[in-house]
C-alpha positions as CSV (number, residue, x, y, z in Angstrom):
1,X,37.9,13.3,20.9
2,X,36.5,16.7,19.8
3,X,35.3,17.7,16.4
4,X,35.6,21.2,14.9
5,X,32.4,23.1,15.0
6,X,31.1,24.4,11.7
7,X,30.6,28.1,11.3
8,X,28.9,27.8,8.0
9,X,25.5,29.4,7.9
10,X,22.4,27.2,7.3
11,X,21.6,26.9,3.6
12,X,19.0,29.4,2.5
13,X,15.5,28.0,2.1
14,X,14.1,27.8,-1.4
15,X,11.3,30.2,-2.3
16,X,7.8,28.7,-2.0
17,X,7.3,28.3,-5.7
18,X,10.3,25.9,-5.9
19,X,10.2,24.4,-2.4
20,X,10.7,20.7,-2.3
21,X,9.0,18.0,-0.2
22,X,12.0,17.8,2.1
23,X,11.9,21.5,2.7
24,X,8.2,21.4,3.5
25,X,9.0,19.0,6.3
26,X,12.0,21.0,7.4
27,X,10.0,24.3,7.4
28,X,7.2,22.6,9.3
29,X,9.7,21.5,12.0
30,X,11.1,25.0,12.2
31,X,7.6,26.5,12.7
32,X,6.8,23.9,15.3
33,X,9.9,24.7,17.2
34,X,9.1,28.4,17.2
35,X,5.5,27.9,18.3
36,X,6.0,24.7,20.4
37,X,3.4,25.3,23.1
38,X,0.7,26.6,20.7
39,X,1.4,23.7,18.4
40,X,0.9,21.1,21.1
41,X,-2.8,22.1,21.1
42,X,-3.0,20.9,17.5
43,X,-2.0,17.4,18.7
44,X,-4.9,17.0,21.1
45,X,-7.6,16.0,18.6
46,X,-5.5,13.3,16.9
47,X,-4.6,12.0,20.4
48,X,-8.2,11.9,21.4
49,X,-9.1,9.9,18.2
50,X,-6.2,7.5,18.9
51,X,-7.5,7.0,22.5
52,X,-11.1,6.5,21.3
53,X,-10.1,4.1,18.6
54,X,-8.7,1.8,21.2
55,X,-12.0,1.5,23.0
56,X,-14.6,1.7,20.2
57,X,-16.0,-1.0,18.1
58,X,-15.4,-1.0,14.4
59,X,-19.0,0.2,13.6
60,X,-18.8,3.0,16.2
61,X,-15.4,4.1,14.7
62,X,-16.9,4.2,11.2
63,X,-19.7,6.5,12.5
64,X,-17.7,8.7,14.9
65,X,-14.5,9.2,12.9
66,X,-16.0,11.2,10.0
67,X,-18.4,13.1,12.3
68,X,-16.9,13.9,15.7
69,X,-13.4,13.0,14.6
70,X,-13.7,15.0,11.4
71,X,-14.9,18.1,13.4
72,X,-11.9,17.8,15.8
73,X,-9.3,17.2,13.1
74,X,-10.6,20.1,11.0
75,X,-10.5,22.4,14.1
76,X,-6.8,21.4,14.5
77,X,-6.2,22.2,10.8
78,X,-7.8,25.6,11.1
79,X,-5.7,26.4,14.1
80,X,-2.5,25.2,12.3
81,X,-3.3,27.5,9.3
82,X,-3.7,30.4,11.7
83,X,-0.3,29.7,13.2
84,X,1.6,29.0,10.0
85,X,0.0,31.8,7.9
86,X,0.0,34.2,10.8
87,X,-3.6,35.1,10.3
88,X,-6.1,37.0,12.4
89,X,-9.4,36.0,10.7
90,X,-12.8,37.0,11.8
91,X,-14.9,34.5,13.8
92,X,-17.2,34.1,10.8
93,X,-14.3,33.1,8.5
94,X,-13.0,30.6,11.1
95,X,-16.4,29.0,11.5
96,X,-16.9,28.9,7.7
97,X,-13.5,27.3,7.1
98,X,-14.2,24.8,9.9
99,X,-17.6,23.7,8.6
100,X,-16.6,23.5,5.0
101,X,-13.3,21.7,5.9
102,X,-15.3,19.3,8.0
103,X,-17.7,18.5,5.2
104,X,-14.8,18.0,2.8
105,X,-13.1,15.7,5.3
106,X,-16.1,13.3,5.8
107,X,-15.3,11.0,2.8
108,X,-11.7,10.6,3.8
109,X,-12.1,8.0,6.5
110,X,-14.0,5.8,4.2
111,X,-11.3,6.1,1.6
112,X,-8.8,4.8,4.2
113,X,-10.5,1.4,3.7
114,X,-8.4,1.2,0.5
115,X,-5.3,2.1,2.6
116,X,-4.0,5.6,3.3
117,X,-3.1,6.6,-0.3
118,X,-6.7,7.1,-1.7
119,X,-7.5,9.4,1.3
120,X,-4.4,11.4,0.6
121,X,-5.2,11.7,-3.1
122,X,-8.6,13.1,-2.2
123,X,-7.4,15.5,0.5
124,X,-4.6,16.7,-1.7
125,X,-7.2,17.8,-4.3
126,X,-9.6,19.6,-1.9
127,X,-8.0,20.0,1.5
128,X,-6.6,23.5,0.7
129,X,-10.1,24.8,0.9
130,X,-9.6,25.5,4.6
131,X,-6.6,28.0,4.2
132,X,-8.4,29.4,1.1
133,X,-11.4,30.3,3.2
134,X,-9.2,31.8,6.0
135,X,-7.1,33.9,3.7
136,X,-9.2,34.8,0.7
137,X,-12.7,36.5,0.8
138,X,-14.5,33.9,-1.2
139,X,-17.7,32.0,-0.9
140,X,-17.9,28.3,-0.6
141,X,-18.2,27.3,-4.3
142,X,-15.5,29.8,-5.3
143,X,-13.2,28.5,-2.5
144,X,-13.6,24.9,-3.6
145,X,-12.7,25.9,-7.2
146,X,-9.7,27.9,-5.8
147,X,-8.6,24.9,-3.8
148,X,-8.7,22.7,-6.9
149,X,-6.8,25.4,-8.9
150,X,-4.1,25.5,-6.2
151,X,-3.8,21.7,-6.1
152,X,-3.5,21.5,-9.9
153,X,-0.7,24.0,-9.9
154,X,1.6,21.2,-8.8
155,X,-0.5,18.2,-7.6
156,X,2.5,15.9,-7.2
157,X,4.1,18.4,-4.7
158,X,0.9,18.5,-2.6
159,X,0.4,14.7,-2.7
160,X,4.1,13.9,-2.2
161,X,4.3,16.4,0.8
162,X,1.2,14.9,2.5
163,X,2.5,11.4,2.0
164,X,5.9,12.2,3.3
165,X,4.5,14.1,6.3
166,X,2.2,11.1,7.1
167,X,5.2,8.7,6.9
168,X,7.4,10.9,9.1
169,X,4.6,11.3,11.7
170,X,3.7,7.6,11.8
171,X,7.4,6.6,12.1
172,X,8.3,9.2,14.7
173,X,5.2,8.5,16.8
174,X,6.0,4.8,16.8
175,X,9.6,5.5,17.9
176,X,8.6,8.0,20.6
177,X,5.9,5.7,22.0
178,X,8.5,2.9,22.2
179,X,11.0,5.2,24.0
180,X,8.4,6.5,26.4
181,X,7.2,3.1,27.2
182,X,10.7,1.9,28.0
183,X,12.4,4.9,29.5
184,X,9.5,6.4,31.4
185,X,7.8,3.1,32.2
186,X,4.6,4.4,30.6
187,X,1.7,2.1,29.7
188,X,1.6,1.4,26.0
189,X,-1.7,3.3,25.5
190,X,-0.5,6.3,27.4
191,X,2.8,6.3,25.5
192,X,0.9,6.3,22.2
193,X,-1.3,9.1,23.2
194,X,1.6,11.3,24.4
195,X,3.5,10.6,21.2
196,X,0.5,11.6,19.2
197,X,0.1,14.9,21.0
198,X,3.8,15.7,20.4
199,X,4.3,14.5,16.8
200,X,1.0,14.8,15.0
201,X,1.0,18.6,14.7
202,X,3.7,18.3,12.0
203,X,1.2,17.0,9.4
204,X,-1.2,19.9,10.0
205,X,1.6,22.5,9.9
206,X,2.9,21.0,6.7
207,X,-0.5,20.9,5.1
208,X,-1.0,24.6,6.0
209,X,2.3,25.5,4.5
210,X,1.3,23.9,1.2
211,X,-1.1,26.8,0.7
212,X,1.8,29.2,0.5
213,X,3.7,26.9,-2.0
214,X,0.7,26.3,-4.3
215,X,-0.4,30.0,-4.3
216,X,3.2,30.9,-5.3
217,X,3.1,28.3,-8.1
218,X,-0.2,29.6,-9.4
219,X,1.2,33.2,-9.5
């Protein structure tokens, strides 16, 4: 049985100032598809943390996640911002965004003790400092104020988008790991790592895209 193919064009995306959470996810997927190989690099740090978490004690994880893990995840976020925002920043701005983003990230793993929501609430408020430092010629204090200004423009949009991205990534990683383990006869650990490399870039791409949305809302 054949079905008629639709010739209707894809609905036009909403402008950034009115973009919904669903469109943030859809646009992140589109950007991922257009930059697939480059985006796979973003998934390496989360995959390394996933692999390390399987072999480290709880105390070691609490020490290494905000330090080494924070440095790796911030580097992934910086690279995602460069891809999404099509930037060509100087080396100095890249290093500054990475260092400040790393320092901002450090409290997040400890907030995860109260489940994932407190960490998302915190990162939604100050996480935009990374794209701010890459895009705007501001110092550290001014960039933190700017990040808070952008977050306040529509805080529910930022928080809701991060929460939705986290849910989508966690669910898709679980499904992909299950498929890889069954169809490709992968060990569970290897399947989880591969799934993390492939799926986790979405949350960094979406978080980068939120800078565009919030800047438009401020304007």
